[in-house]
C-alpha positions in Angstrom: 54.1 348.1 -14.2 57.2 349.8 -14.4 60.1 348.6 -16.5 63.8 349.7 -16.8 65.9 349.2 -20.7 69.0 349.7 -21.7 68.3 350.0 -25.5 71.6 349.6 -28.0 70.3 352.1 -31.2 73.2 352.2 -33.6 76.8 352.8 -30.9 74.8 354.2 -28.2 73.1 352.4 -25.3 69.9 354.5 -24.1 68.0 353.7 -20.3 64.2 354.5 -20.4 61.6 353.5 -18.2 58.1 353.7 -18.4 55.2 352.9 -17.1 52.9 351.2 -18.9 48.9 352.4 -18.8 47.8 351.9 -22.0 48.3 352.8 -25.7 48.7 356.5 -25.5 52.2 358.0 -24.1 53.5 360.7 -22.9 57.2 360.7 -24.2 59.7 363.2 -22.3 63.3 364.0 -22.6 65.6 366.2 -20.8 67.6 369.6 -21.3 71.3 369.0 -21.6 74.1 367.5 -18.8 70.4 366.2 -17.6 69.1 363.3 -16.9 65.2 362.0 -17.2 65.2 362.1 -13.2 64.6 365.5 -13.6 60.8 364.7 -14.7 60.2 362.2 -12.1 57.2 364.9 -10.9 56.0 364.5 -14.4 56.1 361.2 -15.6 54.7 359.7 -11.4 52.4 362.2 -10.9 48.6 361.0 -9.7 47.4 363.6 -13.5 49.1 360.5 -15.2 47.4 357.9 -14.6 45.4 357.5 -18.2 48.9 358.1 -19.5 52.2 355.3 -20.8 55.1 357.1 -19.7 58.6 356.5 -21.3 61.8 359.3 -20.0 64.2 358.3 -21.1 68.7 359.5 -20.8 69.8 360.9 -23.9 73.4 359.4 -25.2 76.3 360.3 -22.8 73.9 361.6 -20.2 72.6 359.3 -16.6 72.4 356.1 -17.5 72.9 355.8 -21.3 76.4 355.1 -22.6 78.7 357.8 -23.4 79.9 357.6 -27.1 83.5 356.2 -28.6 82.9 359.1 -31.5 81.9 361.6 -29.9 82.9 364.1 -32.8 79.7 363.1 -35.0 77.6 361.3 -32.3 77.2 364.4 -29.9 74.9 366.5 -32.8 71.4 368.1 -33.5 71.2 365.8 -36.0 72.8 362.9 -34.9 70.6 362.7 -31.5 67.7 363.6 -33.4 68.5 360.3 -35.7 69.1 358.3 -32.6 65.8 359.6 -31.1 63.6 358.5 -34.7 65.4 355.1 -33.9 64.2 354.7 -30.3 60.6 355.9 -31.0 61.0 352.5 -33.8 62.5 349.9 -31.7 60.3 350.8 -28.9 57.3 349.8 -30.4 55.0 353.8 -29.5 51.2 353.7 -30.9 49.8 357.7 -30.1 52.5 359.5 -27.9 53.1 363.2 -27.2 56.6 364.0 -27.2 57.7 366.8 -23.8 60.8 368.6 -24.5 62.8 370.5 -22.3 65.5 373.3 -23.4 67.9 372.0 -26.4 65.3 368.1 -26.5 63.3 370.4 -28.4 66.0 370.8 -31.0 66.7 367.5 -30.3 62.6 366.4 -32.1 62.5 369.0 -34.1 64.7 367.6 -37.0 62.8 364.3 -37.0 59.4 366.3 -36.3 57.9 365.6 -40.1 59.4 362.0 -39.9 57.4 360.7 -36.6 54.4 359.3 -38.1 52.2 358.5 -34.9 53.5 361.3 -32.9 50.1 363.4 -32.1 51.8 366.8 -30.2 55.4 368.3 -29.1 54.9 370.1 -25.6 57.6 372.1 -25.8 59.5 373.6 -22.4 62.1 376.7 -22.0 62.4 375.1 -26.2 65.0 378.0 -28.6 63.6 376.4 -31.5 66.5 377.6 -34.5 64.6 379.4 -38.0 65.2 380.6 -41.1 66.5 384.3 -40.5 66.7 384.1 -36.4 69.6 384.3 -35.1 71.2 382.9 -31.7 71.6 386.2 -30.3 67.4 386.9 -30.9 66.8 383.2 -28.9 69.3 383.6 -26.2 68.9 386.6 -24.0 72.3 387.8 -22.0 72.9 385.4 -19.1 76.7 385.8 -17.5 77.2 381.9 -16.7 75.7 380.4 -20.5 78.8 379.5 -21.8 78.0 376.3 -18.3 76.4 375.0 -20.8 79.3 373.7 -24.2 82.7 373.7 -21.2 83.7 370.1 -20.6 84.6 370.7 -17.2 83.4 374.1 -15.4 84.7 375.5 -12.1 82.6 374.4 -9.6 81.4 378.1 -8.3 80.4 379.3 -12.1 78.8 375.7 -11.9 76.6 376.2 -9.0 75.6 380.1 -10.6 74.4 378.8 -13.8 72.6 376.1 -12.0 70.8 378.1 -9.4 70.0 380.2 -12.8 68.2 378.1 -14.3 65.4 378.2 -11.1 63.9 380.3 -8.7 63.9 378.0 -5.9 66.6 377.5 -4.2 65.4 373.8 -2.5 68.9 372.3 -2.0 67.0 368.7 -3.3 66.3 370.8 -6.1 69.7 371.9 -7.4 71.9 369.6 -5.6 69.5 366.4 -8.4 71.2 368.8 -10.5 74.6 369.3 -10.0 74.9 365.7 -9.6 73.0 364.7 -13.1 75.9 368.1 -14.7 79.1 366.4 -13.1 78.2 362.4 -14.5 77.1 363.6 -18.6 79.7 363.1 -20.9 82.1 366.1 -20.5 82.8 365.3 -24.5 79.4 366.3 -25.1 79.5 369.3 -24.2 82.0 370.1 -26.3 81.1 368.4 -29.5 77.8 369.5 -29.2 79.3 373.3 -28.6 80.8 373.3 -31.8 78.4 372.1 -33.8 76.4 375.6 -32.6 78.8 377.1 -32.6 79.4 376.1 -36.3 76.2 376.6 -36.9 75.4 372.9 -37.6 71.2 374.4 -37.2 68.4 373.1 -39.4 65.1 375.6 -40.4 63.3 373.4 -36.8 60.4 376.5 -37.4 60.4 375.0 -40.4 60.7 371.2 -39.8 57.8 371.1 -36.6 55.1 373.2 -39.2 55.4 370.4 -41.9 55.0 368.0 -39.0 51.5 369.6 -39.1 51.1 368.5 -35.7 49.6 370.9 -32.6 52.8 372.3 -30.9 52.5 374.0 -27.4 55.2 375.7 -25.9 55.2 376.6 -22.4 58.1 378.8 -20.6 58.4 380.6 -16.9 57.4 384.1 -16.8 60.5 384.6 -14.9 63.1 382.7 -18.0 66.5 383.9 -18.2 68.2 381.8 -20.7 65.4 382.4 -23.5 63.9 385.5 -24.9 60.7 384.4 -25.8 59.4 386.9 -27.5 60.6 386.0 -30.4 58.6 383.3 -31.2 56.2 385.5 -32.0 57.6 386.5 -34.8 58.3 383.3 -35.6 55.5 381.0 -37.9 54.4 378.6 -36.8 50.9 376.8 -34.8 51.1 377.6 -30.8 49.1 375.6 -29.5 45.5 378.5 -28.5 48.1 381.0 -30.2 50.0 381.9 -27.8 52.8 381.2 -25.7 51.8 379.6 -22.2 53.7 381.0 -19.2 54.1 379.4 -15.7 54.1 382.1 -12.8 57.3 382.2 -10.4 59.3 379.7 -12.4 62.1 380.0 -14.5 64.0 377.7 -17.5 63.4 374.5 -15.7 59.4 375.4 -15.0 58.9 372.0 -14.5 60.9 371.6 -11.3 59.3 375.3 -10.3 56.0 374.6 -10.2 55.5 370.9 -11.2 51.2 371.5 -10.3 50.7 373.7 -12.6 53.8 372.5 -15.8 51.4 369.6 -15.0 47.8 370.7 -15.9 49.5 372.8 -18.6 50.5 369.3 -20.1 47.6 367.3 -18.7 45.2 370.2 -20.8 46.9 369.8 -23.6 47.1 366.0 -23.8 43.5 365.1 -23.3 42.8 367.6 -26.4 45.5 366.3 -28.7 44.6 362.4 -27.6 40.3 363.0 -28.1 
């Protein structure tokens, strides 16, 4: 059974969909200036028929509401708090959180507080840690500023988007552009300020405190995150390694959905044993 909902969380309205198939759930969190539709090749895939799936639109994104107080709502900690409330209100039993890019940072903020969470599957994650600077996490990227620019020029936006993936298929690129333009531009302004001002937790420590399995997945042709920085961060990595998806970029679930789904399925089967 598939249901859609617009849930009031504090002063935010968060849109979500749910395919109910059983007590074990996959919760999908999209990246900045995106929407839950980025996960359609995952949560609608037959491979995940044994699990309930919940993709949601983060505040200011997709079909969720825009903030009336963006300076306080569009921060890493605020997003984490709203996600924690959403999960408790949704009354999910056992679940895995599946993240893409910055949504890993949002959920890491509250990782130790998620009692029924059984693990984190993080793709393209820029996890912060003590003594690790953003320079070590990020690769030099000509269009990186677009991510935190309220209204970037169209050509720069197109160049930024095309560098997130390896494929140049219009049916993949166009939805990415549409989601970006649909996102509350104030989100990019204030989230950028939050990060620039160093409002960053030691997320590696928080994830360790959660004592949950952690899977880190990156595209082999990743252009945004320097995935090797995680080799120096003491995290309990699933199968003791960083998992690479061949012929894939930052949004590796779009470039190689079948390979991504197989990796996630293997993780879910182990975690839910």
